[in-house]
C-alpha positions as CSV (number, residue, x, y, z in Angstrom):
1,M,0.0,0.0,0.0
2,N,2.9,2.4,0.8
3,S,4.4,1.7,-2.5
4,I,1.2,2.8,-4.2
5,Y,1.2,6.1,-2.3
6,F,4.9,6.5,-3.0
7,S,4.3,5.9,-6.8
8,L,1.5,8.4,-6.8
9,A,3.6,11.0,-5.1
10,I,6.4,10.5,-7.6
11,L,3.9,10.7,-10.4
12,F,2.5,14.0,-9.2
13,V,5.9,15.4,-8.6
14,A,6.9,14.4,-12.1
15,F,3.8,16.0,-13.5
16,N,4.4,19.2,-11.5
17,V,8.0,19.5,-12.7
18,A,7.1,18.7,-16.3
19,F,4.1,21.0,-16.5
20,S,5.6,23.9,-14.4
21,Q,8.0,24.5,-17.3
22,T,5.2,24.7,-19.9
23,T,1.8,26.1,-20.2
24,V,0.1,22.8,-20.7
25,T,-3.0,22.3,-18.6
26,L,-3.6,18.9,-17.1
27,K,-7.2,17.9,-16.7
28,V,-7.9,14.7,-14.8
29,G,-11.1,12.7,-14.9
30,V,-12.2,9.7,-12.9
31,V,-14.4,6.8,-13.6
32,D,-15.7,4.0,-11.3
33,S,-15.3,0.8,-13.3
34,E,-17.4,-1.2,-10.8
35,I,-20.4,1.0,-11.5
36,I,-19.9,0.8,-15.2
37,L,-19.6,-3.0,-15.1
38,S,-22.6,-3.5,-12.8
39,Q,-24.8,-1.5,-15.3
40,L,-23.8,-3.5,-18.4
41,P,-26.1,-6.5,-19.3
42,E,-23.3,-8.2,-21.3
43,Y,-21.1,-8.1,-18.2
44,K,-23.9,-9.6,-16.1
45,K,-24.4,-12.3,-18.7
46,A,-20.6,-13.1,-18.8
47,Q,-20.5,-13.3,-15.0
48,E,-23.5,-15.7,-15.1
49,Q,-21.8,-17.9,-17.7
50,L,-18.6,-17.9,-15.6
51,S,-20.6,-18.8,-12.4
52,N,-22.2,-21.8,-14.2
53,I,-18.8,-23.0,-15.5
54,V,-17.3,-22.7,-12.0
55,K,-20.2,-24.5,-10.4
56,T,-19.8,-27.4,-12.9
57,W,-16.0,-27.6,-12.2
58,Q,-16.5,-27.3,-8.5
59,D,-19.0,-30.1,-8.5
60,E,-16.4,-32.3,-10.3
61,L,-13.8,-31.3,-7.8
62,D,-16.1,-32.1,-4.9
63,S,-16.9,-35.5,-6.4
64,L,-13.1,-36.3,-6.6
65,S,-12.7,-35.1,-3.0
66,M,-15.5,-37.3,-1.8
67,L,-14.0,-40.3,-3.6
68,Y,-10.6,-39.5,-2.0
69,Q,-12.2,-39.3,1.5
70,E,-14.0,-42.7,0.9
71,K,-10.7,-44.3,-0.2
72,M,-8.9,-42.9,2.8
73,E,-11.5,-44.2,5.2
74,N,-11.6,-47.6,3.6
75,Y,-7.8,-47.8,3.7
76,R,-7.7,-46.8,7.4
77,K,-10.4,-49.4,8.3
78,Q,-8.6,-52.2,6.5
79,E,-5.0,-51.3,6.9
80,A,-4.5,-53.5,9.9
81,I,-5.5,-56.7,8.1
82,M,-3.9,-55.8,4.7
83,S,-0.8,-57.5,3.3
84,E,2.2,-55.3,2.6
85,D,1.4,-55.5,-1.2
86,A,-2.2,-54.5,-0.6
87,K,-1.1,-51.6,1.7
88,L,1.3,-50.4,-1.0
89,K,-1.3,-50.6,-3.7
90,G,-3.8,-48.7,-1.5
91,Q,-1.3,-46.0,-0.7
92,Q,-0.5,-45.6,-4.4
93,E,-4.2,-45.3,-5.3
94,I,-4.6,-42.6,-2.7
95,I,-1.5,-40.8,-3.8
96,K,-2.6,-40.9,-7.4
97,L,-6.1,-39.6,-6.5
98,E,-4.5,-36.8,-4.5
99,Q,-2.4,-35.9,-7.5
100,D,-5.4,-36.0,-9.7
101,I,-7.2,-33.6,-7.5
102,L,-4.3,-31.2,-7.4
103,N,-3.9,-31.4,-11.2
104,Y,-7.6,-30.9,-11.7
105,R,-7.6,-27.8,-9.4
106,Q,-4.6,-26.4,-11.2
107,K,-6.0,-27.1,-14.7
108,R,-9.4,-25.5,-13.9
109,F,-8.6,-22.8,-11.3
110,G,-4.9,-22.2,-11.6
111,Q,-3.4,-18.9,-12.7
112,Q,-3.2,-20.0,-16.3
113,G,-6.1,-22.4,-16.0
114,D,-9.3,-22.8,-17.8
115,L,-11.1,-20.3,-15.6
116,A,-8.6,-17.6,-16.3
117,Q,-8.7,-18.3,-20.0
118,K,-12.6,-18.3,-20.0
119,Q,-12.6,-15.0,-18.1
120,E,-10.2,-13.5,-20.6
121,E,-12.4,-14.8,-23.5
122,L,-15.7,-13.5,-22.1
123,L,-14.6,-10.2,-20.3
124,N,-11.8,-8.9,-22.6
125,P,-14.2,-7.7,-25.3
126,I,-16.3,-5.9,-22.7
127,K,-13.2,-4.3,-21.2
128,Q,-12.0,-3.2,-24.6
129,N,-15.4,-1.6,-25.3
130,I,-15.3,0.3,-22.0
131,I,-11.8,1.5,-22.7
132,K,-12.9,2.8,-26.1
133,A,-15.8,4.6,-24.5
134,I,-13.5,6.1,-21.9
135,E,-11.2,7.3,-24.6
136,K,-14.1,8.9,-26.6
137,V,-15.5,10.7,-23.5
138,A,-12.0,11.8,-22.4
139,K,-11.4,13.3,-25.9
140,E,-14.8,15.0,-25.9
141,E,-14.2,16.4,-22.4
142,K,-10.6,17.3,-23.2
143,V,-9.4,15.2,-20.3
144,T,-5.7,14.4,-20.2
145,L,-5.7,11.7,-17.6
146,V,-8.4,9.3,-16.5
147,L,-8.2,7.4,-13.2
148,D,-10.3,4.5,-12.1
149,K,-11.4,5.0,-8.5
150,A,-12.5,1.4,-8.2
151,G,-9.1,-0.1,-9.2
152,E,-5.7,-0.5,-7.6
153,V,-5.0,3.2,-7.8
154,V,-6.2,4.9,-4.7
155,V,-8.2,8.1,-5.4
156,L,-8.5,9.9,-2.1
157,Y,-10.6,12.7,-3.5
158,S,-12.2,13.4,-6.8
159,D,-14.3,16.4,-7.7
160,P,-17.6,15.0,-9.1
161,T,-17.3,17.5,-11.9
162,Y,-14.6,15.4,-13.4
163,D,-16.3,12.0,-12.8
164,L,-16.8,10.6,-16.3
165,T,-18.5,7.3,-15.1
166,F,-22.0,8.1,-16.3
167,K,-20.9,9.7,-19.5
168,V,-19.0,6.5,-20.3
169,L,-22.1,4.5,-19.5
170,D,-24.1,6.7,-21.8
171,Q,-21.7,6.1,-24.6
172,L,-21.8,2.3,-24.0
173,R,-25.6,2.3,-23.9
174,R,-26.0,4.3,-27.0
175,G,-23.5,2.0,-28.8
176,R,-21.5,4.9,-30.1
177,V,-18.2,3.4,-29.4
178,K,-16.0,2.8,-32.5
């Protein structure tokens, strides 16, 4: 968090130094991407699709986990009467099932997994459309810099005069983004 404040401080100092030597005016606007996204039907539809996919994959993972629990219980109950070969075979089955669960979790929910790819596929076109709308509104309003007050950048204060959120939403709803 401190690094964000430090980065912002350096950014503002750099802007002040750069612009104090020229007569360029810096006009800053803000948007709230959470509000924009929450108002877009296509985003809601994409989120619903993702939720359905996640539920299916989670159900499969739960099924594997239940199978693992059953195998563990059966192994523990019968371990005392098992031969060494049977114990080894049972342990190997359990280890393989553990590995299958880890692999499945990584494949579906890992950083480069199917969920991340599906999110990219469904949400990237929406995000690109929003960016185009922001650019269009920023140019119309002659805004030099647009910050997202819902994102990682901390906006401690913003004058509502420079909030472009609803103008961007208007652009998106009218379908005037090209």
